[in-house]
N, CA, C and O atoms as a Tripos MOL2 file, in Angstrom:
@<TRIPOS>MOLECULE
protein
  208   207    52     0     0
PROTEIN
NO_CHARGES

@<TRIPOS>ATOM
      1 N         -14.4310   -7.9030  -24.9680 N.3       1 MET1
      2 CA        -13.9230   -8.9180  -25.8090 C.3       1 MET1
      3 C         -13.4610   -8.4000  -27.1410 C.2       1 MET1
      4 O         -14.2070   -7.6660  -27.7890 O.2       1 MET1
      5 N         -12.3510   -8.7180  -27.5590 N.am      2 LEU2
      6 CA        -11.7610   -8.2440  -28.7900 C.3       2 LEU2
      7 C         -12.1830   -9.1330  -29.9760 C.2       2 LEU2
      8 O         -12.5020   -8.6500  -31.0630 O.2       2 LEU2
      9 N         -12.1720  -10.4410  -29.7200 N.am      3 ALA3
     10 CA        -12.5000  -11.3860  -30.8860 C.3       3 ALA3
     11 C         -12.7930  -12.7990  -30.3670 C.2       3 ALA3
     12 O         -12.4000  -13.1840  -29.2660 O.2       3 ALA3
     13 N         -13.4560  -13.4990  -31.1630 N.am      4 VAL4
     14 CA        -13.6740  -14.9670  -30.8410 C.3       4 VAL4
     15 C         -13.1440  -15.7360  -32.0230 C.2       4 VAL4
     16 O         -13.4440  -15.4100  -33.1710 O.2       4 VAL4
     17 N         -12.3950  -16.7080  -31.7630 N.am      5 ASP5
     18 CA        -11.6760  -17.5600  -32.7770 C.3       5 ASP5
     19 C         -11.8930  -18.9150  -32.4110 C.2       5 ASP5
     20 O         -11.0870  -19.4320  -31.6370 O.2       5 ASP5
     21 N         -12.9270  -19.6240  -32.8750 N.am      6 GLY6
     22 CA        -13.2000  -20.9440  -32.4390 C.3       6 GLY6
     23 C         -13.5230  -20.9600  -30.9750 C.2       6 GLY6
     24 O         -14.4650  -20.3110  -30.5200 O.2       6 GLY6
     25 N         -12.6890  -21.7500  -30.1980 N.am      7 LEU7
     26 CA        -12.9140  -21.7770  -28.7440 C.3       7 LEU7
     27 C         -12.0280  -20.7030  -27.9860 C.2       7 LEU7
     28 O         -12.0610  -20.5630  -26.7630 O.2       7 LEU7
     29 N         -11.2570  -19.9830  -28.8160 N.am      8 ASP8
     30 CA        -10.3890  -18.9130  -28.1300 C.3       8 ASP8
     31 C         -11.0700  -17.5840  -28.1120 C.2       8 ASP8
     32 O         -11.5970  -17.0970  -29.1120 O.2       8 ASP8
     33 N         -11.0400  -17.0050  -26.9120 N.am      9 LEU9
     34 CA        -11.4850  -15.6040  -26.6980 C.3       9 LEU9
     35 C         -10.3290  -14.6880  -26.6210 C.2       9 LEU9
     36 O          -9.4050  -14.9790  -25.8610 O.2       9 LEU9
     37 N         -10.2870  -13.6060  -27.3320 N.am     10 HIS10
     38 CA         -9.2710  -12.6420  -27.3010 C.3      10 HIS10
     39 C          -9.7460  -11.4600  -26.5080 C.2      10 HIS10
     40 O         -10.6890  -10.7600  -26.8770 O.2      10 HIS10
     41 N          -9.0770  -11.2650  -25.4280 N.am     11 VAL11
     42 CA         -9.6040  -10.1390  -24.5770 C.3      11 VAL11
     43 C          -8.4160   -9.1960  -24.1240 C.2      11 VAL11
     44 O          -7.2460   -9.5340  -24.3010 O.2      11 VAL11
     45 N          -8.7530   -8.0610  -23.5610 N.am     12 ARG12
     46 CA         -7.7890   -7.1100  -23.0000 C.3      12 ARG12
     47 C          -8.1420   -6.7070  -21.6770 C.2      12 ARG12
     48 O          -9.3140   -6.4350  -21.4180 O.2      12 ARG12
     49 N          -7.2160   -6.6390  -20.7870 N.am     13 GLY13
     50 CA         -7.5320   -6.1660  -19.3730 C.3      13 GLY13
     51 C          -8.1070   -7.2910  -18.4950 C.2      13 GLY13
     52 O          -8.7770   -6.9270  -17.5290 O.2      13 GLY13
     53 N          -7.9490   -8.5160  -18.6850 N.am     14 LEU14
     54 CA         -8.4620   -9.6320  -17.9360 C.3      14 LEU14
     55 C          -7.4890   -9.8360  -16.8230 C.2      14 LEU14
     56 O          -6.2840   -9.8850  -17.0740 O.2      14 LEU14
     57 N          -7.9380   -9.9580  -15.6240 N.am     15 ASP15
     58 CA         -7.1510  -10.2030  -14.5310 C.3      15 ASP15
     59 C          -6.8760  -11.6510  -14.3380 C.2      15 ASP15
     60 O          -7.4980  -12.2640  -13.4700 O.2      15 ASP15
     61 N          -5.9690  -12.2610  -15.1010 N.am     16 ALA16
     62 CA         -5.7080  -13.7140  -15.1280 C.3      16 ALA16
     63 C          -4.3020  -13.8970  -15.6120 C.2      16 ALA16
     64 O          -3.6890  -12.9500  -16.1040 O.2      16 ALA16
     65 N          -3.7620  -15.1180  -15.4850 N.am     17 ILE17
     66 CA         -2.4650  -15.5380  -15.8860 C.3      17 ILE17
     67 C          -2.6130  -15.9000  -17.3430 C.2      17 ILE17
     68 O          -3.5080  -16.6800  -17.6690 O.2      17 ILE17
     69 N          -1.8100  -15.3960  -18.2270 N.am     18 ASP18
     70 CA         -1.8730  -15.7320  -19.6570 C.3      18 ASP18
     71 C          -1.8150  -17.2520  -19.8760 C.2      18 ASP18
     72 O          -0.9330  -17.9630  -19.3950 O.2      18 ASP18
     73 N          -2.8370  -17.6960  -20.6510 N.am     19 GLY19
     74 CA         -2.8260  -19.1090  -20.8940 C.3      19 GLY19
     75 C          -3.6730  -20.0070  -19.9250 C.2      19 GLY19
     76 O          -3.9130  -21.1840  -20.1910 O.2      19 GLY19
     77 N          -4.0950  -19.4030  -18.8240 N.am     20 SER20
     78 CA         -4.8830  -20.1050  -17.8150 C.3      20 SER20
     79 C          -6.2820  -20.4010  -18.3560 C.2      20 SER20
     80 O          -6.8720  -19.5700  -19.0470 O.2      20 SER20
     81 N          -6.8180  -21.5980  -18.0380 N.am     21 PRO21
     82 CA         -8.1720  -21.9190  -18.5740 C.3      21 PRO21
     83 C          -9.2560  -20.9850  -17.9250 C.2      21 PRO21
     84 O          -9.2250  -20.6360  -16.7450 O.2      21 PRO21
     85 N         -10.2020  -20.6260  -18.8190 N.am     22 VAL22
     86 CA        -11.3650  -19.8730  -18.4010 C.3      22 VAL22
     87 C         -12.6140  -20.8140  -18.3860 C.2      22 VAL22
     88 O         -13.0100  -21.3690  -19.4110 O.2      22 VAL22
     89 N         -13.1860  -20.9550  -17.2220 N.am     23 LEU23
     90 CA        -14.2730  -22.0270  -17.0970 C.3      23 LEU23
     91 C         -15.6140  -21.4480  -17.4410 C.2      23 LEU23
     92 O         -16.4780  -22.1860  -17.9160 O.2      23 LEU23
     93 N         -15.8420  -20.1800  -17.2320 N.am     24 ASP24
     94 CA        -17.1260  -19.5490  -17.4320 C.3      24 ASP24
     95 C         -17.0180  -18.1140  -17.7210 C.2      24 ASP24
     96 O         -16.2620  -17.3910  -17.0710 O.2      24 ASP24
     97 N         -17.8030  -17.6550  -18.7440 N.am     25 VAL25
     98 CA        -17.6370  -16.3060  -19.0910 C.3      25 VAL25
     99 C         -19.1460  -15.7150  -19.0080 C.2      25 VAL25
    100 O         -20.0500  -16.2850  -19.6190 O.2      25 VAL25
    101 N         -19.3730  -14.6150  -18.2750 N.am     26 LYS26
    102 CA        -20.6460  -13.9990  -18.3240 C.3      26 LYS26
    103 C         -20.5430  -12.6300  -17.9570 C.2      26 LYS26
    104 O         -19.5760  -12.3200  -17.2610 O.2      26 LYS26
    105 N         -21.3940  -11.7100  -18.3080 N.am     27 PRO27
    106 CA        -21.3310  -10.2880  -17.8870 C.3      27 PRO27
    107 C         -21.5520  -10.0960  -16.3180 C.2      27 PRO27
    108 O         -22.2320  -10.8590  -15.6320 O.2      27 PRO27
    109 N         -20.9170   -9.0260  -15.8750 N.am     28 TYR28
    110 CA        -21.2390   -8.5610  -14.4820 C.3      28 TYR28
    111 C         -22.5980   -7.9000  -14.5090 C.2      28 TYR28
    112 O         -22.8550   -7.0310  -15.3420 O.2      28 TYR28
    113 N         -23.4610   -8.3000  -13.6120 N.am     29 MET29
    114 CA        -24.7980   -7.5790  -13.3490 C.3      29 MET29
    115 C         -24.8470   -7.3560  -11.8760 C.2      29 MET29
    116 O         -24.5030   -8.2270  -11.0770 O.2      29 MET29
    117 N         -25.3040   -6.1060  -11.5090 N.am     30 ALA30
    118 CA        -25.4410   -5.8170  -10.1140 C.3      30 ALA30
    119 C         -26.2380   -6.6970   -9.2560 C.2      30 ALA30
    120 O         -26.0060   -6.8630   -8.0580 O.2      30 ALA30
    121 N         -27.2410   -7.2870   -9.9500 N.am     31 GLU31
    122 CA        -28.0450   -8.2540   -9.3330 C.3      31 GLU31
    123 C         -27.2750   -9.5580   -8.7690 C.2      31 GLU31
    124 O         -27.6660  -10.2010   -7.7950 O.2      31 GLU31
    125 N         -26.1790   -9.8370   -9.4910 N.am     32 PHE32
    126 CA        -25.3480  -11.0100   -9.0570 C.3      32 PHE32
    127 C         -24.3120  -10.6450   -7.9410 C.2      32 PHE32
    128 O         -23.7190  -11.5100   -7.2960 O.2      32 PHE32
    129 N         -24.1470   -9.3590   -7.7700 N.am     33 GLY33
    130 CA        -23.1630   -8.9050   -6.7250 C.3      33 GLY33
    131 C         -23.7390   -9.1070   -5.3470 C.2      33 GLY33
    132 O         -24.8690   -9.5540   -5.1500 O.2      33 GLY33
    133 N         -22.8990   -8.7510   -4.4150 N.am     34 PRO34
    134 CA        -23.3590   -8.8040   -3.0040 C.3      34 PRO34
    135 C         -24.5480   -7.9280   -2.6600 C.2      34 PRO34
    136 O         -24.6330   -6.8030   -3.1510 O.2      34 PRO34
    137 N         -25.4710   -8.4050   -1.8330 N.am     35 GLN35
    138 CA        -26.6030   -7.6830   -1.4840 C.3      35 GLN35
    139 C         -26.2640   -6.9170   -0.2220 C.2      35 GLN35
    140 O         -25.6440   -7.4840    0.6780 O.2      35 GLN35
    141 N         -26.6200   -5.7390   -0.1240 N.am     36 GLY36
    142 CA        -26.3590   -4.8490    1.0830 C.3      36 GLY36
    143 C         -24.9630   -4.2930    1.0260 C.2      36 GLY36
    144 O         -24.2390   -4.4840    0.0500 O.2      36 GLY36
    145 N         -24.5890   -3.5990    2.0900 N.am     37 GLU37
    146 CA        -23.3750   -2.9490    2.1210 C.3      37 GLU37
    147 C         -22.2290   -3.9990    2.2990 C.2      37 GLU37
    148 O         -22.3920   -4.9950    3.0040 O.2      37 GLU37
    149 N         -21.0830   -3.7440    1.6450 N.am     38 THR38
    150 CA        -19.9360   -4.4870    1.8080 C.3      38 THR38
    151 C         -18.7860   -3.7420    2.4020 C.2      38 THR38
    152 O         -18.6330   -2.5450    2.1610 O.2      38 THR38
    153 N         -17.9600   -4.4240    3.1840 N.am     39 VAL39
    154 CA        -16.8440   -3.6480    3.8070 C.3      39 VAL39
    155 C         -15.5290   -4.6300    3.5750 C.2      39 VAL39
    156 O         -15.5910   -5.8520    3.4400 O.2      39 VAL39
    157 N         -14.4290   -3.8920    3.5600 N.am     40 GLN40
    158 CA        -13.1540   -4.6250    3.4810 C.3      40 GLN40
    159 C         -12.1510   -3.9500    4.4020 C.2      40 GLN40
    160 O         -12.2840   -2.7730    4.7350 O.2      40 GLN40
    161 N         -11.1500   -4.7130    4.8050 N.am     41 PRO41
    162 CA        -10.1630   -4.0540    5.6990 C.3      41 PRO41
    163 C          -9.3550   -3.0030    4.9150 C.2      41 PRO41
    164 O          -9.2270   -3.0490    3.6920 O.2      41 PRO41
    165 N          -8.8030   -2.0260    5.7250 N.am     42 GLU42
    166 CA         -8.0220   -0.8680    5.1680 C.3      42 GLU42
    167 C          -6.9030   -1.4120    4.3720 C.2      42 GLU42
    168 O          -6.6110   -0.8780    3.3020 O.2      42 GLU42
    169 N          -6.2390   -2.4650    4.8310 N.am     43 TRP43
    170 CA         -5.1040   -2.9260    4.0580 C.3      43 TRP43
    171 C          -5.4510   -3.3710    2.6740 C.2      43 TRP43
    172 O          -4.6060   -3.2500    1.7870 O.2      43 TRP43
    173 N          -6.6150   -3.8720    2.4220 N.am     44 ALA44
    174 CA         -7.0600   -4.3200    1.1520 C.3      44 ALA44
    175 C          -7.2470   -3.0610    0.3150 C.2      44 ALA44
    176 O          -6.7440   -3.0540   -0.8090 O.2      44 ALA44
    177 N          -7.8930   -2.0360    0.7290 N.am     45 THR45
    178 CA         -8.0870   -0.7580    0.0830 C.3      45 THR45
    179 C          -6.7680   -0.2420   -0.3500 C.2      45 THR45
    180 O          -6.6030    0.1280   -1.5120 O.2      45 THR45
    181 N          -5.7580   -0.1970    0.5940 N.am     46 GLU46
    182 CA         -4.4860    0.3690    0.2970 C.3      46 GLU46
    183 C          -3.6960   -0.4870   -0.7770 C.2      46 GLU46
    184 O          -2.9750    0.0360   -1.6260 O.2      46 GLU46
    185 N          -3.8970   -1.8390   -0.6610 N.am     47 LEU47
    186 CA         -3.2530   -2.6830   -1.6500 C.3      47 LEU47
    187 C          -3.7470   -2.3990   -3.1400 C.2      47 LEU47
    188 O          -2.9950   -2.3480   -4.1140 O.2      47 LEU47
    189 N          -5.0560   -2.2320   -3.1630 N.am     48 MET48
    190 CA         -5.7430   -2.0190   -4.4440 C.3      48 MET48
    191 C          -5.5730   -0.5560   -5.0130 C.2      48 MET48
    192 O          -5.8120   -0.3370   -6.2000 O.2      48 MET48
    193 N          -5.1830    0.3830   -4.2090 N.am     49 ARG49
    194 CA         -5.1060    1.7560   -4.5760 C.3      49 ARG49
    195 C          -4.1600    1.9630   -5.8000 C.2      49 ARG49
    196 O          -4.4300    2.8080   -6.6530 O.2      49 ARG49
    197 N          -3.0610    1.1870   -5.8710 N.am     50 ALA50
    198 CA         -2.2000    1.3760   -6.9910 C.3      50 ALA50
    199 C          -2.2940    0.2430   -8.0490 C.2      50 ALA50
    200 O          -1.4470    0.1580   -8.9380 O.2      50 ALA50
    201 N          -3.2860   -0.5900   -7.9520 N.am     51 TYR51
    202 CA         -3.4870   -1.6780   -8.7710 C.3      51 TYR51
    203 C          -3.7170   -1.3430  -10.2510 C.2      51 TYR51
    204 O          -3.1400   -1.9780  -11.1340 O.2      51 TYR51
    205 N          -4.5410   -0.3690  -10.5050 N.am     52 TYR52
    206 CA         -4.8130    0.1130  -11.9250 C.3      52 TYR52
    207 C          -4.0210    1.3900  -12.2560 C.2      52 TYR52
    208 O          -4.1270    1.9110  -13.3660 O.2      52 TYR52
@<TRIPOS>BOND
     1     1     2 1
     2     2     3 1
     3     3     4 2
     4     3     5 am
     5     5     6 1
     6     6     7 1
     7     7     8 2
     8     7     9 am
     9     9    10 1
    10    10    11 1
    11    11    12 2
    12    11    13 am
    13    13    14 1
    14    14    15 1
    15    15    16 2
    16    15    17 am
    17    17    18 1
    18    18    19 1
    19    19    20 2
    20    19    21 am
    21    21    22 1
    22    22    23 1
    23    23    24 2
    24    23    25 am
    25    25    26 1
    26    26    27 1
    27    27    28 2
    28    27    29 am
    29    29    30 1
    30    30    31 1
    31    31    32 2
    32    31    33 am
    33    33    34 1
    34    34    35 1
    35    35    36 2
    36    35    37 am
    37    37    38 1
    38    38    39 1
    39    39    40 2
    40    39    41 am
    41    41    42 1
    42    42    43 1
    43    43    44 2
    44    43    45 am
    45    45    46 1
    46    46    47 1
    47    47    48 2
    48    47    49 am
    49    49    50 1
    50    50    51 1
    51    51    52 2
    52    51    53 am
    53    53    54 1
    54    54    55 1
    55    55    56 2
    56    55    57 am
    57    57    58 1
    58    58    59 1
    59    59    60 2
    60    59    61 am
    61    61    62 1
    62    62    63 1
    63    63    64 2
    64    63    65 am
    65    65    66 1
    66    66    67 1
    67    67    68 2
    68    67    69 am
    69    69    70 1
    70    70    71 1
    71    71    72 2
    72    71    73 am
    73    73    74 1
    74    74    75 1
    75    75    76 2
    76    75    77 am
    77    77    78 1
    78    78    79 1
    79    79    80 2
    80    79    81 am
    81    81    82 1
    82    82    83 1
    83    83    84 2
    84    83    85 am
    85    85    86 1
    86    86    87 1
    87    87    88 2
    88    87    89 am
    89    89    90 1
    90    90    91 1
    91    91    92 2
    92    91    93 am
    93    93    94 1
    94    94    95 1
    95    95    96 2
    96    95    97 am
    97    97    98 1
    98    98    99 1
    99    99   100 2
   100    99   101 am
   101   101   102 1
   102   102   103 1
   103   103   104 2
   104   103   105 am
   105   105   106 1
   106   106   107 1
   107   107   108 2
   108   107   109 am
   109   109   110 1
   110   110   111 1
   111   111   112 2
   112   111   113 am
   113   113   114 1
   114   114   115 1
   115   115   116 2
   116   115   117 am
   117   117   118 1
   118   118   119 1
   119   119   120 2
   120   119   121 am
   121   121   122 1
   122   122   123 1
   123   123   124 2
   124   123   125 am
   125   125   126 1
   126   126   127 1
   127   127   128 2
   128   127   129 am
   129   129   130 1
   130   130   131 1
   131   131   132 2
   132   131   133 am
   133   133   134 1
   134   134   135 1
   135   135   136 2
   136   135   137 am
   137   137   138 1
   138   138   139 1
   139   139   140 2
   140   139   141 am
   141   141   142 1
   142   142   143 1
   143   143   144 2
   144   143   145 am
   145   145   146 1
   146   146   147 1
   147   147   148 2
   148   147   149 am
   149   149   150 1
   150   150   151 1
   151   151   152 2
   152   151   153 am
   153   153   154 1
   154   154   155 1
   155   155   156 2
   156   155   157 am
   157   157   158 1
   158   158   159 1
   159   159   160 2
   160   159   161 am
   161   161   162 1
   162   162   163 1
   163   163   164 2
   164   163   165 am
   165   165   166 1
   166   166   167 1
   167   167   168 2
   168   167   169 am
   169   169   170 1
   170   170   171 1
   171   171   172 2
   172   171   173 am
   173   173   174 1
   174   174   175 1
   175   175   176 2
   176   175   177 am
   177   177   178 1
   178   178   179 1
   179   179   180 2
   180   179   181 am
   181   181   182 1
   182   182   183 1
   183   183   184 2
   184   183   185 am
   185   185   186 1
   186   186   187 1
   187   187   188 2
   188   187   189 am
   189   189   190 1
   190   190   191 1
   191   191   192 2
   192   191   193 am
   193   193   194 1
   194   194   195 1
   195   195   196 2
   196   195   197 am
   197   197   198 1
   198   198   199 1
   199   199   200 2
   200   199   201 am
   201   201   202 1
   202   202   203 1
   203   203   204 2
   204   203   205 am
   205   205   206 1
   206   206   207 1
   207   207   208 2
@<TRIPOS>SUBSTRUCTURE
     1 MET1         2 RESIDUE 1 A MET
     2 LEU2         6 RESIDUE 1 A LEU
     3 ALA3        10 RESIDUE 1 A ALA
     4 VAL4        14 RESIDUE 1 A VAL
     5 ASP5        18 RESIDUE 1 A ASP
     6 GLY6        22 RESIDUE 1 A GLY
     7 LEU7        26 RESIDUE 1 A LEU
     8 ASP8        30 RESIDUE 1 A ASP
     9 LEU9        34 RESIDUE 1 A LEU
    10 HIS10       38 RESIDUE 1 A HIS
    11 VAL11       42 RESIDUE 1 A VAL
    12 ARG12       46 RESIDUE 1 A ARG
    13 GLY13       50 RESIDUE 1 A GLY
    14 LEU14       54 RESIDUE 1 A LEU
    15 ASP15       58 RESIDUE 1 A ASP
    16 ALA16       62 RESIDUE 1 A ALA
    17 ILE17       66 RESIDUE 1 A ILE
    18 ASP18       70 RESIDUE 1 A ASP
    19 GLY19       74 RESIDUE 1 A GLY
    20 SER20       78 RESIDUE 1 A SER
    21 PRO21       82 RESIDUE 1 A PRO
    22 VAL22       86 RESIDUE 1 A VAL
    23 LEU23       90 RESIDUE 1 A LEU
    24 ASP24       94 RESIDUE 1 A ASP
    25 VAL25       98 RESIDUE 1 A VAL
    26 LYS26      102 RESIDUE 1 A LYS
    27 PRO27      106 RESIDUE 1 A PRO
    28 TYR28      110 RESIDUE 1 A TYR
    29 MET29      114 RESIDUE 1 A MET
    30 ALA30      118 RESIDUE 1 A ALA
    31 GLU31      122 RESIDUE 1 A GLU
    32 PHE32      126 RESIDUE 1 A PHE
    33 GLY33      130 RESIDUE 1 A GLY
    34 PRO34      134 RESIDUE 1 A PRO
    35 GLN35      138 RESIDUE 1 A GLN
    36 GLY36      142 RESIDUE 1 A GLY
    37 GLU37      146 RESIDUE 1 A GLU
    38 THR38      150 RESIDUE 1 A THR
    39 VAL39      154 RESIDUE 1 A VAL
    40 GLN40      158 RESIDUE 1 A GLN
    41 PRO41      162 RESIDUE 1 A PRO
    42 GLU42      166 RESIDUE 1 A GLU
    43 TRP43      170 RESIDUE 1 A TRP
    44 ALA44      174 RESIDUE 1 A ALA
    45 THR45      178 RESIDUE 1 A THR
    46 GLU46      182 RESIDUE 1 A GLU
    47 LEU47      186 RESIDUE 1 A LEU
    48 MET48      190 RESIDUE 1 A MET
    49 ARG49      194 RESIDUE 1 A ARG
    50 ALA50      198 RESIDUE 1 A ALA
    51 TYR51      202 RESIDUE 1 A TYR
    52 TYR52      206 RESIDUE 1 A TYR
């Protein structure tokens, strides 16, 4: 987070559409993530390869 201005959060690198409402903000913690091994189809891996 870059700054807080009243009810406005100024962030960088958020994967969202500019101006869209944010309903909840909390840090990512491994304990909140999926338990056990996760898998995804190869097409999803390929799609995300050039995302960043």
